[in-house]
C-alpha positions, 0 to 999 in steps of 0.5 A, a space after each residue: 500500500 502507498 505510504 500516503 495511503 497508509 498515513 491517511 488511514 493511520 488516524 481517524 478522519 473524514 472519508 466517503 464510503 460507497 455502498 451498494 443499495 440493498 433494493 436498487 443495487 445502485 451505489 450509494 455514496 455518503 460522507 462519514 468519519 472513521 476512527 483508528 482504534 488498536 490499529 483497526 478502521 472503525 466507522 460509527 455514528 450518533 445514536 438513533 433508533 432508526 437504522 441507517 441506510 448505509 448500515 442496512 446496505 452493508 448488511 445485505 452486501 458488506 463490500 464497499 469503497 473507502 474514498 480517501 480525500 484531503 491533503 494526505 492522500 486521495 485514492 479509492 479502496 475496495 474494502 469489506 465491512 463487518 457489522 458489529 452486533 455483539 454488545 461487549 465488542 460494541 461497548 469496547 469500541 464505542 466507549 473510545 468513540 465516545 471519549 474522542 467525541 466527548 459524549 457521556 452517553 455510552 450506554 445509549 451509543 451501544 444500544 443505538 449507534 451504528 458500528 462497523 469494522 472496515 477491512 481494506 482488501 488486499 490491493 490487486 493490480 488497480 484496486 487501490 487507484 489514486 484519484 
C-alpha cells in the first residue's frame, strides 16, 4: 500500500464510502467519519433509534469502497465491512469513540449507534487507485 494511503488511514478522519443499495443495487455514496483504534478501522455514528441506510446496505452486501480525500492522499479503496452486533465488542469500541467525541451517553451509543469494522482488501492491480 502506498505510504500516503497508509498515512491517511493511520488516524481517524473524514472519508466517503460507497455501498450498494440493498433494494436498487445502485451505488450510494456518503461522507462519514472513521476512527483508528488499536490499528483497526471503525465507522460509527451518533445514536438513533432508526437504522441508517448505509448500515442496512452493508448488512445486505458487506463490500464497500472507501474514498480517501484531502491533503494526505486521494484514493478509492476496495474494502469489506463487518457489522458489530455483539454488545461487549460494541461497548469496548464505542467507549473510545464516545471519549473522542466528548460524549457521556455510552449506554445509548451501545444500544443505538451503528458500528462497523472496515478491512481494506488486499490490493490487486488497480484496486487502490489514486484519483
